N, C-alpha and C positions, 0 to 999 in steps of 0.2 A: 755341779757336774752333768747338769742339763745341758748346761750353757755349751760346757765340751762337745757334749755330746751332739748338738743340733749343731754349733758349727764347725764340727769334722764331717757329717754329714753333706751340710751345706755344699763343701770344698769337694767331697770327692772324684764327683762327675768332671772340673775342671783341670784340677792340679794332681800331680806327682803323689803317689800315696809315703812315698820316704821325706816328702814334703809337709804332709800335712804329720805325717806321726814326728816331726819336728817341734812343728807349733805347736801340736798337743802340749807335747814335753815341757816346751819352754814356755809355754802360758802355764804351766805347773811350778815352774821353778819360780818366774815371775811374781807369781801371786804369792809365796810362800816367800820371796827374798822382802818385797814391798811388806809382807806383815814386820820380818826381822826388821827389817829399817824403820818402820815407821809409828811402828804399835807395842813389838817386844819391848818387855823388860827385860833386864840383864841378869842371868840367870850366875849363881857362884859357881855351879860348873862351865857354862859357856855355853851349855847346850840350849837349842831352841826351844820354849816351851808356846806348843800351839794350845787354841783355842778347839772346846768341840768343834764348832764345826768347820774346823781345818784338819783334824788328824787324820782323816779315810782318805782327801784330797789324793795325796801322792800313790796308795795303795788302789783308787778306783782309779784312777790316769792309769796306771800301768794294765790293768784290766781292759781299760778302755781299748789301751793299744794290742789288747791282743781279743778284740773283739772283731767278729765275724768281718766286717765292713772294714777295718785294719788292717788287717792281717795280707803281710806282704803274698801269701803262698792263698792266699784267698779264689773263689772263683767268681768270674765276671756274674754270674746268675744270683749267686747267693749274697754278693755285693750290693746288686740293684732290689734284691728283698728287704737290704738291713735296710739300705739310703730312704727307701718308702715304707719299710713300719715304725722309722726314729723320726723322721721327720715331725710327726703330728704328736708325738708323743711325749705325756705328761712328764714332771718332775717324779711323780711318785712312783709311776714303773719305769720310767729310766735307771733309775737308778739299781734297782735288780735286772735291769734286763744287762746293764755295764759288769753288775757283784751279783750275783745270786742268791740268794738265801738258800739256808739250808737248815732244817726245824725237825729235830728227834721227834719224830710222831711216835713213839712208842712213851711219849712221857706225857704224850694224851691221858684228861684225867677222864676212863671212859664213864661215871657215872648219867643216867639217861636225862636229868635233869638241871644239869652241872652247866650253867653258861659261861662258863671259864674261856677263857681268849687262848688259841694255838700260843702253845710256848715258844719263847724269845729266837728268833734265828740266833745259830753258833758261826763261828766264823769256819771260813772254809781253808780247813787242813785236816790233813790223815790223823792227827796226831787229837783232832776230836773227833771222832770217828770212831767206835767199840763196836767189837766183830758181834758182840750181844744187842746189834742197835738194830731200827728201824728208820732210816731218815728221808724224806722228802727234800730234794735241790729243784725249786723252781725258780724262773727269769721270767715270770708274765707272760711267755711265748710257750715255753715245753715244762711240764715237772718229769721227774725219775723220780722212784723210788732204791732204794737203797735198801739191800737186808741182807745184813750180817747170815754170817756160815752158822752159827750159833744164839740168834735170835730167839726170842722165845716162841714156840707154835700157837699158844694160848693166842697172844699179843698178833701173831700175823694171821692166824684165824681171824681174830677181831677185827684189823685192821684191813685183809685183803681178801678173806673171803675163802682163805685156802688152808688146807691144814699144816703144810710144808711146800720150803723155797722150791722143793722138785716139781712141784705140782706147778711151776709158774711155767707159760708154753715158754717154747723152745725160739718162736720165732720173738718174744719180748725179752732173755736174757742178753748178755752184753758182759761178758768174758774177758777179764784182764789179766794179761802173760803172767802170768807166776805169781798169780795169786785169783782169789776164787771169789769175787764180788758179784754181785744178783743186782740186776737194773733193771727196772719196772716200766712200762707207761703206764702213767695211773688211768686206773680204770672208771667209767663213768661213775659207777655207784659210790666210788670212793670221793672224788674229785665233786660231788653233788654232798658227801656229808661234810667234807673238808670247805668251808668256803674261806680263803684265801683272799 
């Protein structure tokens, strides 16, 4: 995926976006076709069984096509920033930039002497988000916190230092039409506590 990202970023200044998007898609298709032709064993159902290393390639490719630098409706300033940001990016940082991590932070263990790791990331799907949860979405550049309407007030207080969702300053709220979803930029005290 890092190769796809860097190749696309290097092409943006000189080639039309439609051509770059087509090249990224074609590269993904060619990789999967080559795997099927030269490496895959025939399954009884006729379905292509991918190894772990290739299972997420189509998902990451689609996410890359939707990124700031390759969107057809993007602004030139945003695209220029994206090119400069991703060009020197290492692989561990490139993947979350393309496909952000969603972490259920309400599941963090709160014992003081606990050296446990951050909970594993969960798939980016509305089915994974419950109304009583608190989630961190991070892509290596930005962090957003989603606080569900029914989130436990003690968890909100412990994680964010406020007693209720209503105490979130208005400038930090993003309301989605038809639903009352709240996002908060991560405060500095929280980011220093949670080392990603």
